[in-house]
C-alpha positions, 0 to 999 in steps of 0.5 A: 369673615375677612371684613372682621379682620380688616375692620379690626386692623383699622381699630389697631391703627386708630388705637395707635393714633395713626387715624380716627374712625372719622378720618377723611379718606382723601386725607389718607389716600391722595389718589381718592377723587370721587366723581361724587363731589360730596364723597371727597369732602365727607367720606370717612373710614367709618363710612367705608366699613359700615356700608353707608357711602351710598355709592354703587359697588358692583362685583361683576366688574372685578371678577370674571369667568372661572373666578379670575380677577379682571382688575389689578389691585392698582385699579382699586382707587381709580375704579372706586372713584368712578362709582356714582351714588345709588342711595343718599350718603349715610341715609341708607344701608347699601352693601358694598365690598369696595368699601373694604377694598378701600379700607385695605388701601388705607391700612397699607398706606398707614402701615407701610405693609401689605394688608395680609402682612399687617393682619398676620403680624397684628392679629393672626399670630398674636391670637395663635390662629395657626390655620388662618392665612391671607395667601394661597401659597401658605396652604398649597401643600396642605391636603386638608383644605375644603374645595368650593361647590355650587348647588343646583335647584335639584340639590345636586352639587358641582365643583366651582373654580377656586377664586384667585383672591389673596393678599396683593390682589384686588378685593382681598380685604373683603374676602381673602382670609382662609380659616378653620372652625377651631381658629375662628373660635379663638377669634370669637372668644377674644372678641367677646372677652375684649368687648366685655373688658372695654365696656367695663373699663372704658378704655380702647385696649386691654393688655395682652389683647391684639383687638382694639376699639372693639365697642366701636366696631360692634356699635350700630352705625346705619339702620338696616331695612327689609329684606334684612329679616330681624337685622336692625342696625349695621355696625362694621365688620359685618356685625348686625345687631339684634340677631334672633336666638331661635332656641329662645324664640325671641330677639336678643342683643347679639352680633353676627358677621357673615360673608355669603356672597356667591363670588366668594365660593365659600361662606362663613357665619359667626354669631357672637352674643356678648350678653350670654358669652356665646359664640358660634362659627359656621363655615360652608364650602357650598354656594349658596350656603344656608339659603339652599339648606333651608329650601331643599334637602338639607341632608344633602349638604351635611358633608360640606358644612362644619360648625362649632360653638365656644367650648364645643365643636358640632356639625350635623354629622357630629351631633355629640359635639366631640372635637372634630377638625375642620378646614376652610 
């Protein structure tokens, strides 16, 4: 979910002429000096966003026990510099949260604002996403905020520590956006509308829409191989082409963004199908989310899941689809 906002922020900067999708990372971040020489000469912003750098990207070196970050944000670029290659450059999909951490550094370097401030001013406020935040302090006085839980093999749940991730901390651009089903439905509607308009007009932007360069963000940029079932190519912002429409029992052209890493403590799935003008939002506060739901006692998790689709909000405990507030 957060990655979608980070890539959309890059799209705004591209539309404003501050950079292109193929701008070299070294041209924006002088401190970038990879231990893999090829990266210094060829790594682009698009490579960061589409998980095709081929570089290692371990998560366990930046977050420690009890969800406390081990690294300061100032260590983002130096740490990324140290990563070696684990796959051929642009030759294989390799999920890497560090690419989005670096994209956040690009946004800050070009905008002279923090990543979170840029998102709030350029995306969150224009879309009137009033319950979406990039800082923990923004909702510290709220009493309607989901808490994270873990699932054991016997289907019991236990509370997890809140991860200390927010604007100004390491890895925030990869997972620090907090939102709600209602707000994410606004995002999905805006995305689908912008996508349709940009394809029809051929322009990079639409008057009144904060979303820019949307077709580029939804274009596949790297093939995906097994075990990514039914996912064939990866664009950016987590959009994977050829989602399966289970209700039709066939694959349709669509786009899905997801963030379900266990270190995040929460996860979200959005599924947008432009050809059908449909969008679904699923937010979970249990880890693993759908994996555990598919394998054991899904009824155990009904109270921890909220989902919705454009025009109607539903959840397992709310099958009639009557509007129901949900916070994440």
